[in-house]
N, C-alpha and C positions, 0 to 999 in steps of 0.2 A: 504493500500500500504506500509506504514512504517513497519507494523508488518511482512509483507511478506519479505521485504528486510532484516530485522533483522534475520528472520529464515533462509533465504538463506545464509547470511553471517556466521551464526553459523554452517550451514551444510558444509561450505568450510573447516573447520578445520579437522573434521574426514575424509573427502574425501582426503585431502592432506596427512594426516597421513597414511591412507591406501595405497595410491600410493607410498609414500616413503618406507613403510615397504615392499611392494611387490617388488619394484625396487631394494632395497638393497639386499634382499635375492636371487633374480634372478641373481644379479651380483655375489654373492658369489657362486652360482651354476654353473656359466659359467666356461668352461675349461680353464686351464692356470691361470696365475696371474701375478701381477707386478714383483714379485721376480723371477719367471720363465723367464719373459721377460728380466730382467737384466742379469740373468745367461746365457741365450742363446746368448746374445750379447757379453759376456765376458767369455771366456773359463777358466780364472784364478780364477773365483769365486768358492770357495770351499763351501761344506755344512755348515761349521762353519760360514763363512761369510754370507751365505744366512740366517742362523738362527739369526745372530746378526742384519742384516738389517730388518728382519721380526719383531724382538722385538722392534727395534727403531721406526718402523712405527706403532706399536701397533697391528699388524696382528696376533700375537700369542695369543691374548685374545679371550675369548669365543665370539661367534657371537652376542649374545644379548648385551654384553658390548660394542662391536664395534659399534653396531647400536645405542645404547644410546649415546655414545660419538659423533657419526656422527650427530645424530638428534639434540643434544644440540648445536653443532657448526652451523648447518643449521638454527636453530631458531635465532641465532645471526648473520646470513648472513656471516658466516665464512666458506668458502668452502675448507679451507685447502690449501695445496701446491700440485703441480703436482708431481706425482711419477716419471715422466720422466726427468724433468730438475730442480725440486725443486723450481720452481717459483710459486708465489701465483696464485691460480686458478682464483680468481676474476680479477686479472690483465690480465691474458690471455684472459678471456672472454671479458673484457672491450676493449682490443685491436681489437678483431674480431667483436664485436657487431655493430659498425657503418657501416661496410661494408655489413653485413647481413641486417641491417635495410634498407639501401639504396637500395639494390638489391630487397628485397622482397616487399617493399612499391611500388617501380616502377612496379614490375611485377603484383602485386595485382591490382594496379591502371589500368594498361593496360588490365588486364583480365576483370575488371568490365566495362571499357569503351567499350570493344569489345563485351563481352558476353551479356550484357543487350540489346543493340540494335539488335543483332542477334536474341535473343529470342523474343523480342518485334515484329519485323517485320515478323519473321517466324510464329508467332501466328496470327497476323491480316491478313496475306496473306497465311493462311493455305492451304496446298496442291498445292501451286503455284510452279513455277520453282525455285524461291528463297528458298522456304521452303525445297524443295527436295535437292537442292544443299547444303544447310546448314546441312541437315540431314546426307548427305554423308560426309561432312567436319567434323561433330561432331563425327561420328562413326570412322573416321580415327584418330581423336584426341584421342578417347578412346583406339584404337587398337595399334597404333604405340608407342613403348616405348619411354620415355623421352630421355634416353641415345642415342637411335638411331637418333632421331631428332638433338640432340646436336652434335653428331659426324658428321652427314651429313652437318650441318651448318658450323662446323669447316672446313670440307674438301672443301666445295664450296666457302664460303665467306672469309675464312682465308688462305687456302693453294692454291686453284686454282686461285681465283680472286685476292687475296691479299688485299681485301678492309678493313678488320677488324682484330685486334689482337685476338688470340685464347686462351690466358691465362693471369692470373694475373689481377691486378687493375690499373697498371700504367707501363709506359715504363721505360727502364733503365736510360735514360737521363731526367727523369721527374723532379728531384729536382731543377736544376738551371733554368728551363724554366719559362717564365712569366705566370701569372695566367690564361690568356686566352688560352694559349697553354696547361696548365695543365687541364683546364676544358674540352677542346676538346679531349685531350687524355683520360681523365676519361670517357667521353661520349662514345668514341669508344670502350673502354674495357667493358663498361656496356651493350652495345647494344645487342650483341649476347646472353649472358646469360639471359638478361631481356626478349628478344623476345621469346627465347626457353621456359623459365619458365612460362611466361605469356600465350603464345598461346597454349601450351600443357596442361594448367590447365583450360582453359575456356570452354572445352567441357561440363562438368557436369553442370556448372553454367548456360550456355546458354539453356540447356535442361530443367533445373528447371524453368528458366524464361519463356520459351515457354509454359510449362505445367501450370504454375501459371496464365499466361496471358489468355490462352484458358479457364481456369476455370472461370476467372473473366468476360470475355466478353460475356459469356452466361448467366450471372445473370440478374435478373429483373431490377436492378437499371441502368444497361447499356441500356436496351431497353427503360426504361423511359427517360433517357437522350437523346436518339436518337429521341424519340417521341416528346420531347420538342423543337426539332429543333436546338440543340446545334451543333456546328461545329464538323467536323470529328476529328480534333486535340484535341478539348476540351473533347470529349467523350473518345477517346482512349489514347491520349497522357497525359491527366491529371487524369481523374477519374479512368479509367481502369489501367493505369500504376501505379498510387499510391497504389492502392489496391493489384496489382500483386506483388509489391515489398515487401509486408509484410512477406510472407513465406521465402523470401531470407535473412531476418534479421538473422535467425539462422545460415545460411551459412557464413554470414559476421562475426559473432561472432566466429565461428570455424576457420576462417582464421587467427585469432590472433596468435595461436601457430606457424604458418608458418613463422611469422616474425623472430622467433628465430631458430626453428629447421627445417624449410622447405628448400627445395633446396639442400639437401645433395648430391644428384647425380650430380646436375648441378655444384655446387661449387667444387666437386671433379674432374669432367671432365675438367672444365675450369680453374683448379688450382686457384680458387677464394678464397681469404683470409677471409673467413667468418666463422660463427658459425657451419654451416653444415660440412665443411671440418675439422674444429677443432674437432668436435665430432667423425668423422670418424677416424681421426688420433689417438684420445684418445682410441677408441675401439681397434684399431690395436695394440696399445702399452700397453693395459691393464691398462690404467691410471684410476684407480677406482675413485679417487676424482674428476677428470675432467668429467668423464662420468656421475657420479651421480649428479654433479652440473647441467650439461646441461639437464639431465633427469628431475630433480626436477623443473627447470625453465620452461621447456616445459609443464610439467604437471600443474604447477601453471597457466600458460597462457591458457591452455585448460579449466581449471575450470573458470578462469576469463572471457574467451570468452563466455562460456555458461551463466554466470551471466550477462555479458553485453548484450547478445542477449535477455534475459528475460526483461531487463530494456528497451531496444529499442522497444520490442514488445508493451509494455505499452505506450511508447511515440508515436509511429507511428499509433497505432490503438486505438482510444479512446473507442472502444467497449469492450476492454479487461480490466477486473477488477480483481485483485488478492484479495482473501479473506484470 
């Protein structure tokens, strides 16, 4: 087990290097650039000024030299400064990170709490009315775009009924309010994006859970447990459920990148001050340093998620042994 962990950790380095290399050169091939963006917004920028700005930013150097400098800074966790407002990229990410963590942890928790029971009961009640209704619900979840659900929720609960706010993370008069008022205001602002992001993402997880549960309940050890006279809940709610959750460990590991980069559409529609909206704004303004920082962080979390899933496999299933 120890040798396997060491090998996997060593494999992370070339994987991250390859991702950084591909991401950097794809960014260079993208149309436009930060200098063009500055010139478009300021008609007084002459070609001489553009050349001087390009030299100051180091964008006049060969691509490989630019990549080497960028990689060296990344290794030291130095993401540089934003080309849009000259602020440190790490500070801009740190400002948006708590909001994204809060939104995505809540939505992932909601997704797990709803998707696993749906898949569980749909499997043990296969072909029942509940199973058929959940199948229709899941296919609707697959088919309806997230932005459509978000806009519909904003229109119904925000504009028509006026129950919930439709943008931001706090109200304008939030600062002088007492803590309980702030907490209630924060909860109201989080409710719509959390529900939309969580409920529109649970379709796939619930179907995975149903398929895994169906595979487990037809195995011999479940029949043996029933033959021993164990209770219905002991057979299905303990033995079958625990084994059915094992394949879902991989999905839980792959949810980790969503904590940073997930919910771009939701954050943009709801004007939510998170990492997803920050990445969208960086792409629109050709802020290379900020885009690359978010890309590398998301890639690192993806690799870490796969690594975590492998570790969890060995933990939840003692039959698995890595050699």
